[in-house]
Backbone as CSV, one residue per row, in Angstrom:
resi,resn,N_x,N_y,N_z,CA_x,CA_y,CA_z,C_x,C_y,C_z
1,MET,142.886,101.114,122.967,141.956,101.896,123.795,142.524,103.299,123.990
2,ALA,141.682,104.317,123.777,142.108,105.704,123.951,141.315,106.333,125.088
3,LEU,142.026,106.956,126.013,141.395,107.631,127.141,141.575,109.140,126.978
4,PHE,140.513,109.891,127.196,140.544,111.334,127.015,140.049,112.023,128.284
5,SER,140.624,113.187,128.560,140.042,114.058,129.579,138.849,114.772,128.939
6,ARG,138.056,115.474,129.745,136.906,116.182,129.193,137.335,117.225,128.164
7,LYS,138.414,117.932,128.470,138.894,118.968,127.562,139.394,118.359,126.265
8,GLU,140.148,117.248,126.355,140.669,116.597,125.152,139.531,116.054,124.288
9,PHE,138.541,115.452,124.932,137.413,114.887,124.190,136.606,115.995,123.522
10,ALA,136.460,117.133,124.218,135.730,118.268,123.651,136.461,118.827,122.428
11,GLU,137.798,118.952,122.507,138.585,119.450,121.378,138.499,118.497,120.191
12,LEU,138.481,117.198,120.464,138.389,116.208,119.392,137.078,116.338,118.627
13,LEU,135.985,116.606,119.341,134.666,116.651,118.719,134.265,118.056,118.283
14,GLY,135.070,119.062,118.638,134.764,120.427,118.247,133.657,121.074,119.062
15,ILE,133.551,120.692,120.344,132.559,121.286,121.230,133.272,121.801,122.475
16,SER,132.537,122.481,123.344,133.151,123.036,124.548,133.156,121.997,125.669
17,PRO,134.082,122.108,126.628,134.087,121.196,127.785,132.774,121.230,128.558
18,ALA,132.110,122.389,128.562,130.819,122.481,129.262,129.784,121.556,128.635
19,HIS,129.852,121.424,127.297,128.923,120.519,126.614,129.207,119.073,127.000
20,VAL,130.487,118.718,127.089,130.850,117.355,127.490,130.327,117.070,128.894
21,THR,130.471,118.040,129.785,129.965,117.878,131.155,128.460,117.659,131.157
22,MET,127.741,118.398,130.320,126.298,118.257,130.265,125.889,116.874,129.759
23,TYR,126.595,116.385,128.704,126.273,115.057,128.174,126.574,113.961,129.191
24,LEU,127.601,114.151,130.017,127.904,113.182,131.072,126.777,113.153,132.103
25,LYS,126.267,114.321,132.463,125.177,114.396,133.441,123.905,113.770,132.887
26,ARG,123.698,113.864,131.575,122.499,113.302,130.951,122.683,111.847,130.539
27,ASN,123.844,111.261,130.944,124.150,109.849,130.662,124.245,109.568,129.165
28,LYS,124.593,110.593,128.377,124.877,110.383,126.969,126.323,109.923,126.781
29,LEU,127.150,110.156,127.809,128.543,109.723,127.831,128.823,109.083,129.185
30,GLN,129.912,108.295,129.241,130.325,107.677,130.493,131.821,107.897,130.690
31,GLN,132.248,108.025,131.953,133.657,108.153,132.270,134.015,107.178,133.388
32,ASP,135.317,106.831,133.469,135.744,105.856,134.462,135.999,106.534,135.814
33,ASP,136.541,105.756,136.746,136.779,106.283,138.096,137.826,107.391,138.114
34,ASP,138.675,107.442,137.074,139.702,108.488,136.984,139.221,109.692,136.185
35,ASN,137.900,109.758,135.940,137.302,110.864,135.171,137.848,110.920,133.752
36,LYS,138.147,109.762,133.179,138.601,109.670,131.800,137.484,109.079,130.932
37,ILE,137.428,109.508,129.676,136.413,109.034,128.738,137.058,108.021,127.799
38,ASP,136.576,106.787,127.834,137.100,105.695,127.017,136.268,105.607,125.738
39,ASP,136.915,105.847,124.566,136.152,105.857,123.319,135.869,104.467,122.769
40,THR,136.278,103.408,123.498,135.951,102.052,123.050,134.652,101.551,123.672
41,ILE,134.165,102.228,124.720,132.867,101.867,125.299,131.782,102.188,124.263
42,PRO,130.837,101.271,124.025,129.851,101.466,122.953,129.144,102.817,122.977
43,ILE,128.693,103.251,124.155,127.943,104.512,124.223,128.837,105.699,123.860
44,ASN,130.121,105.654,124.295,131.063,106.732,123.959,131.471,106.663,122.492
45,ALA,131.663,105.436,121.987,132.062,105.268,120.589,130.970,105.770,119.650
46,ASP,129.714,105.445,119.966,128.598,105.893,119.135,128.464,107.418,119.180
47,PHE,128.619,107.994,120.371,128.542,109.452,120.519,129.653,110.130,119.715
48,LYS,130.858,109.592,119.819,131.998,110.148,119.093,131.769,110.071,117.590
49,LYS,131.236,108.949,117.119,130.993,108.765,115.691,129.993,109.790,115.166
50,ARG,128.897,109.992,115.917,127.869,110.928,115.470,128.363,112.376,115.481
51,LEU,129.095,112.743,116.539,129.583,114.128,116.631,130.644,114.432,115.581
52,LEU,131.538,113.463,115.299,132.551,113.670,114.265,131.905,113.780,112.891
53,ALA,130.864,112.965,112.652,130.156,113.045,111.378,129.485,114.406,111.220
54,LYS,128.902,114.902,112.317,128.270,116.219,112.288,129.304,117.311,112.069
55,LYS,130.469,117.156,112.712,131.547,118.134,112.567,132.041,118.203,111.129
56,ASN,132.042,117.055,110.424,132.528,116.990,109.047,131.450,117.327,108.030
57,GLY,130.282,117.745,108.506,129.233,118.170,107.592,128.364,117.058,107.070
58,GLU,128.447,115.851,107.634,127.634,114.736,107.192,126.302,114.758,107.920
59,LYS,125.380,113.894,107.476,124.090,113.732,108.126,123.979,112.293,108.584
60,PRO,124.550,111.980,109.770,124.646,110.596,110.220,123.297,109.925,110.412
61,GLU,122.300,110.680,110.881,121.013,110.041,111.151,120.399,109.506,109.868
62,LYS,120.397,110.319,108.809,119.831,109.896,107.550,120.653,108.780,106.933
63,LYS,121.983,108.898,107.047,122.863,107.892,106.480,122.697,106.560,107.195
64,GLU,122.665,106.583,108.537,122.508,105.348,109.298,121.138,104.731,109.058
65,ARG,120.149,105.570,108.932,118.805,105.067,108.666,118.765,104.333,107.332
66,GLN,119.411,104.892,106.304,119.452,104.249,105.001,120.227,102.944,105.069
67,GLN,121.319,102.934,105.877,122.092,101.707,106.037,121.264,100.621,106.694
68,VAL,120.450,101.005,107.690,119.588,100.026,108.363,118.588,99.435,107.385
69,ILE,117.969,100.306,106.566,116.987,99.836,105.590,117.633,98.888,104.593
70,THR,118.826,99.268,104.094,119.537,98.417,103.140,119.885,97.069,103.752
71,LYS,120.338,97.104,105.018,120.711,95.863,105.700,119.508,94.953,105.884
72,VAL,118.378,95.531,106.279,117.168,94.728,106.477,116.709,94.114,105.161
73,LYS,116.742,94.902,104.079,116.364,94.374,102.771,117.264,93.212,102.367
74,TYR,118.565,93.378,102.636,119.511,92.319,102.284,119.209,91.042,103.056
75,VAL,118.934,91.193,104.359,118.636,90.017,105.193,117.383,89.315,104.703
76,VAL,116.348,90.094,104.358,115.094,89.502,103.880,115.312,88.753,102.576
77,LEU,116.041,89.391,101.634,116.304,88.745,100.346,117.166,87.500,100.505
78,GLU,118.170,87.582,101.390,119.039,86.428,101.621,118.251,85.271,102.226
79,ASP,117.342,85.571,103.119,116.514,84.531,103.732,115.615,83.869,102.688
80,LYS,115.055,84.694,101.809,114.216,84.130,100.744,115.033,83.242,99.803
81,ARG,116.280,83.671,99.526,117.130,82.876,98.632,117.431,81.512,99.240
82,LYS,117.740,81.506,100.552,118.026,80.238,101.226,116.797,79.335,101.247
83,GLN,115.637,79.917,101.489,114.406,79.127,101.487,114.149,78.523,100.111
84,SER,114.436,79.304,99.067,114.241,78.811,97.701,115.171,77.636,97.403
85,GLN,116.446,77.740,97.855,117.392,76.639,97.651,116.950,75.382,98.388
86,GLN,116.471,75.557,99.620,116.002,74.401,100.393,114.798,73.741,99.722
87,GLN,113.906,74.545,99.191,112.738,73.991,98.513,113.135,73.233,97.254
88,GLN,114.136,73.751,96.537,114.601,73.059,95.338,115.232,71.717,95.680
89,GLN,116.036,71.703,96.763,116.654,70.446,97.188,115.601,69.430,97.617
90,GLN,114.588,69.875,98.317,113.530,68.972,98.752,112.727,68.442,97.571
91,SER,112.508,69.307,96.588,111.735,68.876,95.420,112.479,67.826,94.606
92,GLN,113.830,67.892,94.633,114.623,66.902,93.905,114.638,65.549,94.605
93,SER,114.553,65.541,95.933,114.640,64.295,96.699,113.279,63.712,97.049
94,GLU,112.207,64.476,96.928,110.876,64.008,97.283,109.968,64.012,96.060
95,PRO,108.905,63.221,96.141,107.929,63.232,95.035,107.310,64.613,94.896
96,GLU,106.939,64.957,93.713,106.361,66.274,93.456,105.042,66.415,94.199
97,PRO,104.912,67.402,95.049,103.668,67.576,95.810,102.530,68.039,94.912
98,GLU,101.379,67.949,95.499,100.219,68.424,94.765,100.319,69.932,94.550
99,GLN,99.915,70.364,93.402,99.996,71.787,93.068,99.017,72.588,93.918
100,GLN,99.547,73.661,94.525,98.695,74.499,95.357,97.792,75.367,94.489
101,PRO,96.638,75.675,94.993,95.758,76.584,94.251,96.433,77.945,94.066
102,VAL,96.072,78.631,93.013,96.677,79.935,92.700,96.417,80.936,93.822
103,GLU,95.261,80.894,94.442,94.918,81.839,95.506,95.822,81.661,96.717
104,GLN,96.146,80.383,97.079,97.025,80.133,98.218,98.439,80.644,97.949
105,ILE,98.909,80.481,96.721,100.251,80.974,96.362,100.305,82.498,96.490
106,LYS,99.263,83.182,96.041,99.225,84.642,96.132,99.231,85.097,97.580
107,ILE,98.472,84.392,98.434,98.411,84.751,99.853,99.774,84.592,100.506
108,LYS,100.501,83.483,100.175,101.816,83.230,100.763,102.810,84.314,100.349
109,ARG,102.805,84.664,99.064,103.726,85.707,98.593,103.416,87.043,99.261
110,LYS,102.143,87.341,99.416,101.756,88.591,100.069,102.194,88.602,101.525
111,SER,102.108,87.437,102.202,102.523,87.335,103.602,104.022,87.565,103.747
112,ASP,104.834,86.943,102.858,106.290,87.133,102.900,106.650,88.598,102.686
113,LYS,105.953,89.243,101.771,106.230,90.655,101.483,105.895,91.526,102.689
114,ASN,104.780,91.203,103.372,104.378,91.984,104.543,105.386,91.863,105.674
115,ILE,105.972,90.653,105.839,106.982,90.456,106.881,108.198,91.341,106.625
116,GLY,108.656,91.410,105.368,109.807,92.245,105.026,109.534,93.716,105.262
117,ILE,108.344,94.171,104.884,107.974,95.570,105.085,107.884,95.896,106.570
118,TYR,107.360,94.954,107.351,107.234,95.166,108.801,108.604,95.356,109.447
119,ASP,109.573,94.522,109.048,110.923,94.640,109.610,111.537,95.997,109.287
120,ILE,111.353,96.455,108.066,111.912,97.748,107.656,111.260,98.883,108.444
121,GLU,109.936,98.828,108.571,109.230,99.879,109.309,109.635,99.896,110.777
122,LEU,109.893,98.707,111.331,110.308,98.629,112.729,111.639,99.338,112.941
123,GLU,112.587,99.130,112.041,113.895,99.777,112.160,113.781,101.285,111.969
124,ILE,112.890,101.695,111.060,112.691,103.134,110.838,112.125,103.800,112.090
125,LYS,111.177,103.122,112.744,110.586,103.671,113.969,111.621,103.788,115.077
126,ARG,112.510,102.802,115.145,113.566,102.876,116.155,114.493,104.053,115.880
127,ALA,114.784,104.297,114.592,115.671,105.409,114.237,115.028,106.761,114.549
128,ASP,113.678,106.812,114.495,112.963,108.069,114.772,112.706,108.298,116.257
129,LEU,112.987,107.297,117.096,112.659,107.397,118.518,113.391,108.560,119.189
130,GLU,114.688,108.680,118.923,115.472,109.744,119.559,114.976,111.120,119.128
131,LYS,114.593,111.237,117.855,114.076,112.512,117.365,112.795,112.902,118.104
132,LYS,111.915,111.944,118.339,110.665,112.228,119.038,110.921,112.608,120.492
133,GLU,111.904,111.958,121.126,112.249,112.299,122.509,112.726,113.744,122.606
134,GLN,113.513,114.178,121.610,113.994,115.561,121.602,112.839,116.540,121.402
135,GLU,111.861,116.170,120.564,110.705,117.035,120.357,109.889,117.174,121.644
136,ILE,109.744,116.073,122.383,109.016,116.116,123.656,109.730,117.031,124.641
137,GLU,111.068,116.922,124.676,111.859,117.755,125.585,111.717,119.232,125.232
138,LEU,111.706,119.545,123.930,111.541,120.934,123.487,110.163,121.469,123.869
139,ASN,109.120,120.673,123.659,107.764,121.100,124.016,107.631,121.329,125.517
140,ASP,108.281,120.478,126.300,108.251,120.640,127.755,108.893,121.963,128.158
141,TRP,110.006,122.299,127.492,110.678,123.573,127.786,109.782,124.753,127.419
142,LYS,109.095,124.675,126.279,108.222,125.768,125.856,107.067,125.965,126.843
143,ILE,106.507,124.854,127.343,105.415,124.946,128.314,105.897,125.629,129.592
144,LYS,107.084,125.238,130.059,107.643,125.847,131.267,107.903,127.338,131.066
145,LYS,108.349,127.701,129.864,108.630,129.111,129.585,107.346,129.933,129.611
146,ILE,106.279,129.388,128.996,105.001,130.104,128.952,104.407,130.255,130.349
147,SER,104.516,129.211,131.163,103.932,129.231,132.507,104.777,130.004,133.505
148,GLY,105.957,130.467,133.093,106.794,131.281,133.971,107.791,130.499,134.787
149,GLU,107.888,129.177,134.572,108.853,128.380,135.330,110.274,128.621,134.837
150,VAL,110.407,129.032,133.574,111.723,129.329,133.006,111.868,130.838,132.886
151,ILE,112.879,131.408,133.525,113.087,132.859,133.524,113.993,133.239,132.354
152,PRO,113.633,134.270,131.547,114.506,134.721,130.457,115.868,135.150,130.983
153,THR,116.904,134.968,130.174,118.271,135.256,130.620,118.478,136.731,130.931
154,ASP,117.836,137.636,130.156,118.005,139.064,130.446,117.387,139.429,131.795
155,MET,116.288,138.772,132.163,115.678,139.007,133.467,116.582,138.506,134.591
156,VAL,117.266,137.397,134.367,118.197,136.864,135.366,119.310,137.866,135.639
157,GLN,119.839,138.493,134.586,120.916,139.471,134.748,120.444,140.670,135.571
158,ILE,119.212,141.148,135.315,118.685,142.303,136.049,118.517,141.968,137.525
159,VAL,117.913,140.806,137.800,117.703,140.382,139.192,119.037,140.203,139.900
160,PHE,119.994,139.623,139.198,121.311,139.376,139.784,122.007,140.693,140.150
161,ASN,121.978,141.673,139.233,122.620,142.968,139.496,121.967,143.690,140.677
162,GLN,120.630,143.667,140.727,119.923,144.324,141.824,120.237,143.656,143.156
163,HIS,120.324,142.329,143.128,120.634,141.577,144.345,122.030,141.940,144.862
164,CYS,122.985,142.048,143.947,124.363,142.397,144.333,124.430,143.803,144.937
165,LYS,123.692,144.744,144.333,123.701,146.114,144.859,123.126,146.162,146.275
166,SER,122.052,145.416,146.501,121.428,145.407,147.831,122.376,144.838,148.873
167,ILE,123.046,143.732,148.522,123.986,143.110,149.458,125.156,144.044,149.748
168,THR,125.677,144.700,148.692,126.825,145.600,148.859,126.483,146.763,149.794
169,THR,125.326,147.384,149.572,124.909,148.519,150.413,124.746,148.103,151.870
170,ALA,124.067,146.980,152.087,123.845,146.508,153.456,125.160,146.158,154.142
171,PHE,126.085,145.576,153.400,127.362,145.175,153.989,128.203,146.396,154.362
172,HIS,128.219,147.406,153.485,128.952,148.643,153.780,128.410,149.309,155.049
173,GLN,127.102,149.346,155.177,126.505,149.963,156.367,126.866,149.187,157.628
174,GLY,126.837,147.861,157.521,127.191,147.047,158.675,128.627,147.245,159.100
175,VAL,129.548,147.296,158.131,130.964,147.505,158.441,131.187,148.884,159.053
176,ASP,130.503,149.901,158.507,130.661,151.260,159.024,130.199,151.349,160.488
177,ASN,129.089,150.702,160.801,128.607,150.684,162.194,129.591,149.964,163.114
178,PHE,130.174,148.884,162.592,131.149,148.142,163.390,132.376,149.003,163.704
179,ILE,132.861,149.753,162.679,134.042,150.609,162.876,133.764,151.684,163.927
180,ILE,132.569,152.273,163.855,132.219,153.325,164.825,132.205,152.774,166.249
181,GLU,131.564,151.620,166.436,131.499,151.019,167.770,132.884,150.603,168.261
182,PHE,133.681,150.071,167.343,135.035,149.639,167.703,135.895,150.836,168.115
183,ALA,135.748,151.966,167.364,136.533,153.180,167.665,136.157,153.766,169.024
184,LYS,134.856,153.750,169.350,134.424,154.260,170.659,135.004,153.425,171.796
185,LYS,134.963,152.117,171.612,135.425,151.220,172.670,136.909,151.365,172.924
186,HIS,137.688,151.587,171.868,139.147,151.658,172.001,139.678,153.090,171.914
187,GLU,138.768,154.081,171.892,139.141,155.501,171.895,140.096,155.841,170.740
188,ILE,139.672,155.501,169.549,140.468,155.785,168.345,140.032,157.133,167.785
189,ASP,141.019,157.977,167.351,140.674,159.312,166.851,140.090,159.233,165.437
190,ARG,139.569,160.371,164.957,138.859,160.411,163.679,139.758,160.076,162.489
191,ASN,140.992,160.571,162.510,141.908,160.289,161.396,142.162,158.787,161.250
192,GLU,142.345,158.129,162.385,142.593,156.684,162.348,141.338,155.936,161.884
193,ILE,140.178,156.446,162.318,138.912,155.835,161.875,138.767,155.926,160.355
194,ALA,139.135,157.098,159.809,139.041,157.294,158.353,139.943,156.312,157.609
195,LYS,141.156,156.089,158.134,142.084,155.148,157.500,141.529,153.714,157.541
196,ILE,140.993,153.356,158.704,140.421,152.002,158.843,139.248,151.811,157.881
197,ARG,138.409,152.873,157.794,137.246,152.781,156.913,137.679,152.598,155.453
198,LEU,138.688,153.360,155.001,139.176,153.238,153.625,139.750,151.846,153.355
199,THR,140.483,151.317,154.340,141.060,149.980,154.179,139.964,148.924,154.037
200,PHE,138.945,149.016,154.889,137.831,148.075,154.824,137.109,148.170,153.480
201,ILE,136.894,149.402,153.017,136.184,149.606,151.747,136.951,148.979,150.586
202,ASP,138.280,149.170,150.562,139.098,148.581,149.497,139.005,147.056,149.508
203,ILE,139.104,146.485,150.704,139.046,145.020,150.820,137.678,144.488,150.386
204,ILE,136.622,145.148,150.857,135.262,144.701,150.531,134.979,144.828,149.036
205,ASN,135.368,145.982,148.447,135.124,146.194,147.019,135.830,145.147,146.165
206,GLN,137.070,144.811,146.529,137.801,143.802,145.770,137.129,142.427,145.886
207,ALA,136.677,142.109,147.109,135.983,140.828,147.311,134.694,140.769,146.500
208,ILE,133.981,141.899,146.452,132.730,141.950,145.688,132.997,141.783,144.198
209,LEU,134.027,142.464,143.685,134.370,142.336,142.264,134.722,140.895,141.902
210,ASP,135.489,140.240,142.778,135.859,138.840,142.523,134.628,137.937,142.508
211,SER,133.730,138.143,143.465,132.535,137.292,143.541,131.603,137.533,142.355
212,ILE,131.500,138.801,141.909,130.660,139.105,140.744,131.211,138.429,139.493
213,LYS,132.533,138.458,139.352,133.154,137.819,138.197,132.874,136.320,138.179
214,GLU,133.026,135.677,139.339,132.762,134.239,139.419,131.289,133.925,139.150
215,SER,130.401,134.743,139.678,128.967,134.513,139.478,128.573,134.692,138.015
216,LYS,129.137,135.712,137.356,128.837,135.924,135.940,129.311,134.750,135.094
217,ASN,130.492,134.228,135.418,130.992,133.062,134.683,130.073,131.861,134.879
218,ALA,129.609,131.684,136.119,128.708,130.556,136.404,127.397,130.698,135.639
219,ILE,126.842,131.926,135.621,125.591,132.160,134.892,125.785,131.951,133.395
220,SER,126.921,132.416,132.860,127.203,132.239,131.433,127.275,130.768,131.070
221,ASN,127.889,129.959,131.943,127.974,128.519,131.683,126.597,127.875,131.698
222,ILE,125.756,128.292,132.651,124.397,127.747,132.720,123.604,128.115,131.468
223,ILE,123.721,129.382,131.044,123.010,129.830,129.843,123.500,129.078,128.619
224,GLU,124.812,128.877,128.532,125.383,128.174,127.384,124.878,126.736,127.315
225,GLU,124.889,126.048,128.466,124.428,124.661,128.494,122.944,124.568,128.150
226,TYR,122.138,125.474,128.700,120.702,125.423,128.444,120.385,125.810,127.001
227,SER,121.145,126.773,126.443,120.938,127.167,125.051,121.260,126.021,124.119
228,MET,122.332,125.296,124.436,122.697,124.157,123.604,121.628,123.075,123.679
229,LYS,121.111,122.844,124.896,120.060,121.846,125.101,118.811,122.227,124.314
230,ARG,118.443,123.521,124.366,117.277,123.987,123.625,117.521,123.899,122.128
231,GLY,118.750,124.226,121.687,119.073,124.183,120.266,118.982,122.792,119.689
232,VAL,119.388,121.796,120.457,119.308,120.410,119.988,117.864,120.033,119.722
233,GLY,116.965,120.411,120.648,115.551,120.086,120.467,114.942,120.804,119.283
234,GLU,115.303,122.091,119.069,114.728,122.855,117.973,115.192,122.341,116.626
235,LYS,116.475,121.934,116.543,116.985,121.404,115.279,116.335,120.080,114.937
236,ALA,116.053,119.284,116.005,115.414,118.001,115.766,114.022,118.192,115.176
C-alpha cells in the first residue's frame, strides 16, 4: 500500500496540487483521515491508472473500451463452446431427438447472436456514460456564461482592482480623520502629526500590498481550477 500527500500524488501524475484538490472535492478521489491518498483504493487506483496513461500519451478510454469488447466476445464464445460440449455429451447418452425444422434452428441461432450483440452494446454504452456526463457539464457552463451567471476572468480583474482602490481611499480618509481628532485631544503639534500620518500610511500600504497579493493568488487558483474543469468538458 502506498500513501501520498496531495503534492506527491500531483507530482506522480504530472498535474498541479490544485487539480488534486478539485478532484477530491468532486469525489473523483478519496483520502483518509490523515489527508493521505491511498492508491490501492479502487477509485484512486483507477484514477491513477487513467492519468498515468494520459501522461504517457496513451488513449485509455479507447483502449479500455476495446478490451471490454474483446472480453465480452470471449465470454460469449466460451459460453457457446461449453453449451456445444454439453449438447454433444447429451446426444451420446440419450436417444437422438427429433430433427428440428430448419426455421426453428435459424431463429435460435439469430437469438444467440442478438444476445451477444446486446452484451457488447451494453458495455459500450457504459463506457460512453462518463463522456456524456462531461458534455452535459460543458453545456451547463455555456448556458450560465450566456445568461451572465459566469463572469469572464478579465472582468473579475477589473472589478477586483476597482474594489481595492475604493477600499484604500476610504480607509486612508478614515485614518486621517482619526489622527486629526486624536491630535486635537492630546494637543500634538503639526510636526508630530506629520510623522504619525507617515507611519500609518506605510503600515496601511504594506498591509494592502500583502492582501492584494493573497487575493490575486486566490483568484488565479480559482481560474486555474475552473479552466481545467472547462477544458475537460471541451476535450470530451
